C-alpha positions in Angstrom: 139.3 48.9 53.2 138.1 46.8 56.0 137.4 43.0 55.7 134.4 42.3 53.3 130.9 40.7 54.0 129.5 37.8 52.0 133.0 36.5 51.3 133.9 39.5 49.1 136.7 42.0 49.6 137.6 45.0 47.5 141.0 45.5 45.9 142.1 48.5 43.9 144.5 47.4 41.2 147.4 48.7 39.9 145.8 50.4 37.1 143.0 52.2 39.3 140.4 50.1 38.7 138.7 48.0 41.9 137.5 44.6 42.0 135.9 42.6 44.2 137.8 38.8 45.1 135.9 36.0 46.9 137.7 35.0 49.8 137.2 31.2 48.8 139.2 31.4 45.3 142.3 33.2 46.9 145.3 31.0 46.5 148.2 33.1 47.8 148.8 36.9 48.6 152.5 37.9 48.1 154.4 41.1 47.9 156.2 42.4 44.9 159.0 44.5 46.7 161.8 43.4 44.7 163.4 45.8 41.9 161.6 43.2 39.4 158.4 44.8 37.7 155.3 42.9 37.6 152.5 44.0 35.3 152.3 47.7 35.4 155.9 48.5 36.1 155.2 49.3 39.4 157.2 48.0 42.8 156.3 47.6 46.0 152.5 46.1 45.3 150.5 43.0 46.3 150.2 40.2 44.1 147.1 38.1 44.7 146.6 34.9 43.0 143.2 33.0 42.7 142.5 29.7 41.7 141.8 29.8 38.2 145.5 30.9 38.2 145.0 34.7 37.6 147.2 37.1 39.1 145.7 40.7 40.2 148.3 43.2 41.1 147.0 45.4 43.9 148.2 48.8 45.7 145.3 49.3 48.4 147.0 47.1 51.0 150.0 45.5 52.2 150.9 41.7 52.4 150.0 41.7 56.2 146.6 43.8 55.7 145.3 41.9 52.5 146.2 38.7 54.8 144.3 40.1 58.0 141.4 41.3 55.9 141.1 38.2 54.2 141.2 36.3 57.6 138.7 38.7 59.4 136.2 37.9 56.5 136.5 34.4 56.9 136.4 34.6 60.8 133.2 37.0 60.7 131.3 34.8 58.0 130.4 31.4 59.2 130.5 28.7 56.4 133.5 30.4 54.4 136.5 27.7 53.7 138.6 30.5 52.9 140.6 29.4 50.2 143.8 27.7 50.3 146.7 30.1 51.4 
């Protein structure tokens, strides 16, 4: 997926569902590459934390791709603050 419009980016969760996250609410994007398992027991996923404290485990982007898409969305949409990360 490429960068989103209207401050929203679609992510595919490890559970198979898709969600749209607003870039203004993204606090951090980290990788889960350790042998330690997160929600689904899957490694090599991306963990996105939003301002409410909720964490989403995504499988459709690497950390680099998720950060790039978020920054591109901010750049292409004037008036977005881009969250805190």
